C-alpha positions in Angstrom: 38.2 -194.2 -14.8 36.6 -190.7 -14.7 38.0 -188.0 -12.4 36.8 -188.5 -8.9 35.8 -185.7 -6.5 34.1 -185.4 -3.1 31.1 -183.5 -2.0 31.2 -181.8 1.4 27.9 -182.9 2.9 25.5 -180.5 4.8 27.1 -181.1 8.2 30.4 -179.7 7.0 28.9 -176.2 7.4 29.1 -176.8 11.2 32.9 -177.3 11.1 34.9 -174.4 12.5 37.3 -172.7 10.0 40.4 -174.5 11.3 38.7 -177.9 10.9 37.5 -177.0 7.4 41.1 -176.1 6.5 42.4 -179.4 7.8 39.7 -181.2 5.8 40.5 -179.4 2.6 44.2 -180.1 3.0 43.5 -183.8 3.7 41.3 -184.1 0.5 44.1 -182.5 -1.5 46.7 -184.7 0.0 44.7 -187.9 -0.7 44.6 -187.0 -4.4 40.9 -186.3 -5.0 40.5 -184.1 -8.1 38.0 -181.7 -6.7 35.7 -180.9 -3.8 32.2 -179.6 -4.1 30.3 -177.4 -1.7 26.6 -177.5 -1.2 24.4 -174.4 -0.9 22.3 -175.4 2.1 21.6 -172.6 4.6 25.1 -172.7 6.1 28.1 -170.7 5.0 27.9 -168.8 1.8 29.2 -171.3 -0.8 31.2 -168.8 -2.8 32.9 -167.3 0.2 33.7 -170.8 1.4 35.2 -171.8 -2.0 37.4 -168.7 -1.8 38.5 -169.7 1.7 39.3 -173.3 0.7 41.1 -172.2 -2.4 43.3 -169.9 -0.3 44.3 -172.8 2.0 45.1 -175.3 -0.7 47.4 -175.2 -3.8 46.2 -177.8 -6.4 42.7 -178.9 -5.3 39.9 -177.8 -7.5 37.0 -176.3 -5.5 33.4 -176.1 -6.8 30.0 -174.9 -5.8 28.0 -178.1 -6.2 25.7 -176.4 -6.8 25.0 -172.8 -5.7 21.4 -171.7 -6.3 20.8 -168.9 -8.9 18.5 -167.3 -6.3 21.3 -166.4 -4.0 22.9 -163.7 -6.3 21.7 -161.8 -9.3 23.5 -162.6 -12.6 25.9 -159.7 -12.4 26.9 -160.8 -8.9 27.5 -164.3 -10.1 29.7 -163.1 -12.9 31.6 -160.9 -10.5 32.3 -163.9 -8.3 33.2 -166.1 -11.3 35.7 -163.6 -12.7 37.3 -162.8 -9.4 37.9 -166.4 -8.4 39.1 -167.2 -11.9 41.6 -164.4 -11.6 42.8 -165.2 -8.1 42.9 -169.0 -8.5 43.5 -169.8 -12.2 42.1 -173.2 -13.2 41.0 -174.2 -9.8 37.5 -172.8 -9.4 34.4 -174.6 -10.8 31.1 -172.7 -10.8 28.3 -175.2 -10.4 25.0 -173.4 -10.5 21.3 -174.3 -10.7 17.7 -173.4 -9.9 17.3 -175.6 -6.8 13.6 -176.5 -6.1 10.5 -174.7 -4.8 10.9 -175.9 -1.2 14.3 -174.4 -0.9 13.5 -171.2 -2.6 10.4 -170.8 -0.4 12.7 -171.0 2.6 14.8 -168.2 1.0 11.6 -166.2 0.6 12.2 -166.1 -3.1 9.8 -166.2 -6.0 10.0 -169.5 -7.7 10.4 -169.5 -11.5 10.4 -172.7 -13.6 14.0 -173.8 -14.1 14.4 -173.5 -17.8 13.3 -169.9 -18.2 15.0 -168.9 -14.9 18.4 -170.4 -15.9 18.0 -169.2 -19.6 17.7 -165.5 -18.6 20.3 -166.0 -15.8 23.0 -167.4 -17.9 22.3 -165.0 -20.8 22.6 -162.1 -18.3 25.8 -163.5 -16.9 27.3 -163.6 -20.4 26.3 -160.0 -21.1 27.8 -158.6 -17.9 30.6 -156.2 -18.5 32.9 -155.7 -15.6 35.7 -153.1 -15.1 38.0 -155.5 -13.4 40.7 -157.3 -15.3 39.5 -160.2 -17.4 40.9 -163.5 -16.3 43.2 -165.3 -18.7 41.5 -168.6 -17.7 37.7 -168.2 -17.0 36.2 -170.7 -14.6 33.7 -173.1 -16.3 30.0 -172.7 -15.5 28.6 -176.1 -14.8 24.8 -176.2 -14.9 22.7 -178.5 -12.8 20.7 -180.2 -15.5 18.5 -183.3 -15.2 15.9 -182.5 -17.9 16.6 -182.4 -21.6 15.8 -178.6 -21.9 18.3 -177.7 -19.2 20.9 -180.0 -20.8 20.5 -178.3 -24.1 20.8 -175.0 -22.4 24.0 -176.1 -20.7 25.5 -176.9 -24.2 24.5 -173.4 -25.4 25.5 -171.2 -22.4 27.7 -173.3 -20.0 30.9 -175.4 -20.2 29.5 -178.4 -18.4 26.5 -180.0 -16.7 26.1 -181.8 -13.4 23.5 -184.2 -12.1 22.6 -184.8 -8.4 21.5 -188.2 -7.1 20.5 -189.6 -10.5 20.9 -193.2 -11.8 23.4 -194.1 -14.5 20.8 -194.2 -17.3 20.2 -190.5 -16.9 23.9 -189.9 -17.5 23.8 -192.1 -20.6 20.8 -190.3 -22.0 22.4 -187.0 -21.3 25.6 -188.0 -23.1 23.6 -188.9 -26.2 21.9 -185.5 -26.0 25.0 -183.3 -25.4 27.4 -185.0 -27.6 30.8 -186.7 -26.9 32.9 -183.7 -25.9 30.7 -181.8 -23.4 31.6 -182.2 -19.8 29.3 -184.2 -17.6 29.7 -184.5 -13.8 27.6 -187.0 -11.8 27.2 -186.5 -8.1 26.1 -189.7 -6.2 25.8 -190.8 -2.6 28.5 -193.0 -1.2 28.3 -195.2 1.9 31.5 -197.1 2.9 29.6 -200.0 4.6 29.5 -203.6 3.4 26.4 -204.4 5.4 23.5 -204.0 2.8 20.8 -203.3 5.4 22.9 -200.7 7.2 24.2 -199.0 4.0 20.7 -198.8 2.6 19.3 -197.4 5.9 21.8 -194.6 5.7 21.1 -193.9 2.0 17.3 -193.9 2.6 17.6 -191.3 5.3 19.8 -189.1 3.2 17.9 -189.5 0.0 14.4 -189.2 1.5 13.9 -185.5 0.6 15.0 -186.0 -3.0 13.0 -189.1 -3.9 9.9 -187.4 -2.6 10.2 -184.6 -5.2 8.1 -185.0 -8.4 10.8 -184.0 -10.8 13.1 -186.7 -9.4 10.4 -189.2 -9.6 9.8 -188.3 -13.3 13.5 -188.9 -14.0 13.4 -192.2 -12.1 10.4 -193.3 -14.2 12.2 -192.6 -17.4 15.1 -194.8 -16.1 12.7 -197.8 -15.7 11.5 -197.4 -12.2 7.9 -197.4 -11.1 5.9 -195.5 -8.4 6.4 -198.4 -5.9 10.1 -197.8 -6.1 10.0 -194.3 -4.6 7.2 -195.1 -2.0 7.9 -196.0 1.6 11.5 -194.8 1.6 12.5 -196.3 -1.7 13.0 -199.8 -3.0 16.3 -201.5 -2.6 16.7 -201.3 -6.4 16.2 -197.5 -6.5 18.5 -196.9 -3.4 21.2 -199.1 -5.0 20.9 -197.2 -8.3 21.5 -193.8 -6.5 24.2 -195.0 -4.1 27.7 -196.4 -4.3 28.0 -198.6 -1.2 30.2 -201.4 0.0 34.0 -201.9 0.0 36.5 -200.1 -2.3 36.0 -202.7 -5.1 32.2 -202.0 -5.1 32.7 -198.3 -5.0 35.2 -198.4 -7.8 32.8 -200.5 -9.9 30.0 -197.9 -9.4 32.4 -195.1 -10.4 33.3 -197.0 -13.5 29.6 -197.7 -14.3 28.9 -193.9 -14.3 32.0 -193.3 -16.3 30.9 -195.9 -18.9 27.6 -194.2 -19.0 29.2 -190.9 -20.0 30.4 -189.1 -16.9 33.8 -187.4 -17.1 33.8 -186.8 -13.4 32.0 -188.7 -10.5 31.7 -186.8 -7.3 31.1 -188.9 -4.3 29.0 -187.6 -1.3 30.6 -189.9 1.3 28.4 -190.2 4.4 28.0 -192.4 7.5 25.8 -192.8 10.5 26.8 -190.8 13.6 26.7 -193.5 16.2 26.9 -191.0 19.0 23.5 -189.7 18.1 21.7 -193.1 17.6 18.2 -193.1 19.1 16.1 -196.2 19.1 13.1 -196.0 16.7 14.4 -192.9 14.9 16.2 -192.7 11.5 20.0 -192.6 11.8 21.7 -189.2 12.0 23.9 -188.8 8.9 27.2 -186.9 8.7 30.2 -186.7 6.4 32.6 -189.7 6.6 35.9 -187.8 6.7 37.7 -190.7 8.2 36.5 -193.2 5.6 37.8 -191.1 2.7 41.4 -192.1 3.7 40.9 -195.7 2.6 38.6 -194.7 -0.3 41.5 -192.8 -1.8 43.0 -196.2 -2.8 40.5 -196.3 -5.7 42.1 -193.2 -7.3 44.3 -193.8 -10.4 47.9 -193.9 -9.4 50.0 -191.1 -11.0 
């Protein structure tokens, strides 16, 4: 089985610091390999990584992923080296170009991902800092769905990560980057055995992504058709992007992505907030921080 990590979903940004500490310690205690923080208009992801690293002792903490538009390359390298020095072997620097919608909200000037990330990673590599050089440098893990970005990751990073992509994308990436390069696959996870309920939760969460053209292009290469991403997404597409069901079903999906070539599968575990249910409206989705206790049973026993 590949390593198994967890994504902190968007609603985690609303937790107060003490609750965030409790959650980090819980994830560490349960034995998950890593925790990944989104860059989504909440707390600064790097500052939050530093905070969570300071409160834990063994858990790996990652940006999953931070947008390159939030810091210039020198600033990113400063963060990378500082967290590498302060928390050796525990920080993972996931970084990517995001998408035009997000960058417009940041009032940034969108640049196509390949030239943007090429210059960004090259500038990071050229940065010369006066602080002590860490003995163990944190890996840069590039968000890379397309072939060009995957090749760039091999050249300038130490790993690549995909977000809400089906297993065939992982298999193609493995063929492209070779047997030894690190691949992380982040997928949605719903701990619900009712197919209709699980898919309703997944559809709500995935709606923004499956509406984006570059996601649709990746889906098409994986054998899906336009009808699969219309009207909220077909059952087949939703199932390909989501691990749902009981522990046996979740474990099987993790193994599927592992067999496709992922060294690490990061589960974004979400549920419906029943207290905010409104008739006729989509469910309100939040992190399932109770459900992860039982989910930990799928982890390999040491």
